[in-house]
C-alpha positions as CSV (number, residue, x, y, z in Angstrom):
1,M,51.6,-19.4,287.0
2,A,48.5,-18.2,288.6
3,M,50.3,-17.1,291.7
4,T,52.8,-14.5,289.6
5,R,50.1,-13.2,287.4
6,Y,47.6,-12.4,290.3
7,A,49.9,-11.0,293.4
8,P,51.4,-7.9,290.8
9,T,47.6,-7.3,289.7
10,V,47.1,-6.9,293.3
11,G,49.9,-4.7,293.8
12,L,49.0,-2.1,290.6
13,I,45.4,-2.2,291.6
14,V,46.2,-0.8,295.0
15,L,48.7,1.6,293.9
16,A,46.4,3.2,291.7
17,V,43.4,3.1,294.8
18,L,45.9,5.3,296.3
19,S,47.5,7.5,294.3
20,G,45.4,7.7,291.5
21,S,48.8,7.5,289.5
22,A,47.6,5.9,285.8
23,L,48.7,2.2,285.1
24,P,50.6,1.3,282.1
25,A,48.5,1.9,278.6
26,R,45.2,3.0,280.2
27,A,42.6,5.8,278.6
28,N,42.4,8.7,281.1
29,E,39.2,8.0,282.5
30,E,40.3,4.7,284.2
31,Q,43.6,6.4,285.8
32,F,41.8,7.6,288.7
33,V,40.4,4.9,290.9
34,L,39.5,6.0,294.2
35,W,37.0,3.1,295.5
36,G,35.3,-0.1,294.6
37,D,31.8,-1.0,295.0
38,A,31.3,-2.9,298.7
39,R,28.3,-4.7,297.4
40,K,30.0,-5.7,294.4
41,G,33.2,-6.5,296.6
42,Q,30.7,-9.0,298.6
43,Q,29.9,-11.3,295.6
44,V,33.5,-11.2,294.5
45,F,34.4,-12.5,298.3
46,V,31.8,-15.2,297.3
47,E,32.6,-15.8,293.6
48,K,36.5,-15.8,294.9
49,G,36.1,-18.6,297.3
50,C,37.8,-16.2,299.7
51,G,34.8,-18.2,302.2
52,S,36.5,-21.2,302.2
53,C,38.8,-20.2,304.3
54,H,38.0,-16.7,306.3
55,A,35.4,-15.6,307.9
56,I,33.5,-12.2,308.2
57,R,33.0,-10.9,311.7
58,G,33.3,-14.8,313.1
59,A,31.4,-15.9,310.6
60,G,32.2,-18.3,308.6
61,S,35.8,-21.2,308.3
62,T,38.6,-20.5,310.3
63,V,41.1,-21.9,308.4
64,G,42.5,-18.5,307.8
65,P,43.0,-15.0,308.8
66,D,39.1,-13.3,309.6
67,L,39.2,-10.6,306.9
68,G,36.7,-9.0,309.3
69,R,38.8,-8.1,311.7
70,I,41.7,-6.1,309.4
71,A,41.3,-2.9,311.0
72,G,42.9,-3.9,314.3
73,K,45.7,-4.1,312.6
74,H,45.6,-0.8,311.2
75,L,46.2,-2.1,307.4
76,T,46.8,0.9,305.2
77,M,46.1,0.3,301.1
78,T,49.6,-0.3,300.1
79,Q,49.7,-2.5,303.6
80,M,46.9,-4.8,302.7
81,A,48.7,-5.0,298.8
82,G,52.0,-6.5,300.8
83,A,50.1,-8.6,303.1
84,M,48.8,-10.5,299.9
85,W,51.8,-11.1,298.4
86,N,53.1,-12.7,301.3
87,H,50.0,-14.7,301.9
88,A,49.8,-16.0,298.6
89,P,52.1,-18.9,298.9
90,A,50.6,-20.4,302.0
91,M,47.2,-19.7,300.4
92,K,48.0,-21.4,297.2
93,Q,49.1,-24.6,299.2
94,V,46.1,-24.6,301.0
95,A,43.8,-23.6,298.3
96,T,45.4,-27.1,296.3
97,Q,44.7,-29.0,299.5
98,R,41.4,-28.2,300.0
99,G,40.6,-27.7,296.2
100,V,39.8,-24.4,296.0
101,T,39.9,-22.9,292.0
102,W,42.8,-20.3,292.7
103,K,41.6,-17.2,290.8
104,A,42.7,-14.0,289.5
105,F,41.0,-10.6,290.0
106,R,39.8,-9.0,287.1
107,G,39.0,-5.2,286.2
108,S,37.8,-3.9,289.6
109,E,37.1,-7.0,291.4
110,M,39.5,-6.4,293.6
111,R,39.2,-3.0,294.7
112,D,35.4,-4.3,295.3
113,L,36.8,-6.4,297.6
114,I,39.2,-4.3,299.1
115,A,36.0,-1.7,299.2
116,F,33.6,-4.6,301.2
117,L,36.6,-5.4,303.5
118,Y,36.9,-2.0,305.0
119,A,33.0,-2.0,304.8
120,T,33.2,-4.5,307.3
121,N,35.2,-3.0,309.3
122,L,33.2,0.3,309.7
123,L,30.7,-2.4,311.9
124,D,31.5,-2.2,315.5
125,E,31.4,-5.2,317.9
126,P,28.4,-5.6,319.8
127,G,27.8,-2.9,322.7
128,D,27.7,-3.8,326.8
129,P,23.9,-1.9,327.5
130,R,24.0,-2.6,330.9
131,R,28.1,-1.3,331.3
132,G,26.8,1.8,329.0
133,D,24.2,2.0,332.0
134,R,27.2,2.8,334.5
135,L,29.1,5.0,331.3
136,F,25.8,7.4,331.2
137,V,26.1,8.4,334.5
138,E,30.3,7.7,335.2
139,K,31.1,10.0,332.1
140,G,28.6,12.9,333.6
141,C,26.3,12.7,330.8
142,A,23.1,11.9,333.5
143,T,24.0,15.2,334.9
144,C,22.7,16.8,332.3
145,H,20.7,14.1,329.8
146,S,17.8,12.0,330.6
147,V,17.2,8.6,329.0
148,K,12.9,7.6,330.1
149,G,13.4,10.8,332.8
150,K,16.5,9.2,334.0
151,G,18.9,12.0,334.9
152,G,19.1,15.7,334.4
153,M,17.1,18.1,332.8
154,I,18.9,20.2,332.0
155,G,20.1,19.1,328.4
156,P,17.1,17.7,325.9
157,D,16.2,14.5,326.8
158,L,18.0,11.3,324.7
159,T,14.8,10.3,323.6
160,Q,14.9,12.5,320.6
161,W,17.8,10.5,319.0
162,K,15.8,7.5,318.7
163,R,15.9,8.2,315.3
164,Y,19.4,7.9,314.8
165,G,20.2,4.3,313.9
166,S,23.3,4.9,312.1
167,P,27.0,5.3,313.5
168,V,27.9,8.3,311.5
169,L,24.6,10.5,311.8
170,W,25.7,9.6,315.7
171,A,29.2,11.1,315.1
172,E,27.2,13.7,313.6
173,Q,25.5,14.8,316.6
174,M,28.3,14.6,319.2
175,W,30.1,16.7,316.6
176,G,27.7,19.2,316.8
177,H,26.6,18.8,320.7
178,A,29.9,19.5,321.7
179,L,30.5,23.4,321.6
180,G,27.4,23.9,323.3
181,M,28.3,21.1,325.7
182,E,31.9,22.3,326.6
183,E,30.5,25.9,327.6
184,K,28.1,23.8,330.1
185,V,31.3,22.1,331.2
186,R,33.3,24.8,332.2
187,E,30.0,26.8,333.9
188,F,29.7,23.8,336.0
189,G,32.9,23.1,336.6
190,L,33.2,19.4,335.1
191,R,35.8,17.7,333.0
192,W,35.3,17.3,329.8
193,P,34.1,13.9,329.2
194,R,36.7,11.5,327.1
195,F,35.5,7.9,326.1
196,E,38.0,4.6,325.0
197,G,38.3,1.8,323.1
198,N,33.6,0.6,323.0
199,E,32.9,3.2,325.7
200,M,31.0,4.6,323.0
201,V,29.6,1.9,321.7
202,D,28.4,0.7,324.8
203,L,26.4,4.3,325.6
204,I,24.9,3.8,322.8
205,S,23.9,0.4,323.5
206,Y,22.6,1.6,326.7
207,I,20.2,4.1,324.8
208,Q,19.7,2.4,321.7
209,Q,17.5,-0.4,324.4
210,E,16.3,1.9,326.8
211,L,14.5,3.5,323.4
212,G,13.1,0.3,322.6
213,P,13.1,-0.3,318.3
214,R,14.7,1.9,316.1
215,A,13.2,4.0,313.5
216,P,14.1,4.4,310.3
217,E,17.0,6.2,309.2
218,R,16.9,9.1,307.7
């Protein structure tokens, strides 16, 4: 009985998250559910016993799949609802064997949990500063920029980027820098550098390592 109550609830909540459509017989203020609270979702993860079987980015149990790496599978919110539905029978069996109480989700708990899981997937795997050192030269960054005196003097020394600890702020700086850099690339007849996979993380790890401890984020 618990399973039959649980799975449709997942589908309805995620559908509301995606489309903003109304759940039956709900007040107008509850019809448009956009996102949950990741901080509350972390507590839901603990209270529902998810950690008994699932790890978050390598930290925790290995009985079930690592929920901190779901982004690598490119699951949309609807696909996650389907995955949870498919997973329910096996999870119920394992929960029974391990003495874990099956707990339904109520109120905002499911969307808070999903917000938490997607927030953990916004974090990068640790970068390799040694590879970043090589990329700094190979991608042509060192042609114009320097790090602690290593590199060119055409562009600003990247020491000034020390205060940017957040990946969002790095994205902001890189995007704002692209217009002026595109002109310089054409002027010097260089190829536009492209970053694949974890290369940007490696490059930033190199820069951060060379700059020492990060200053507080703004």
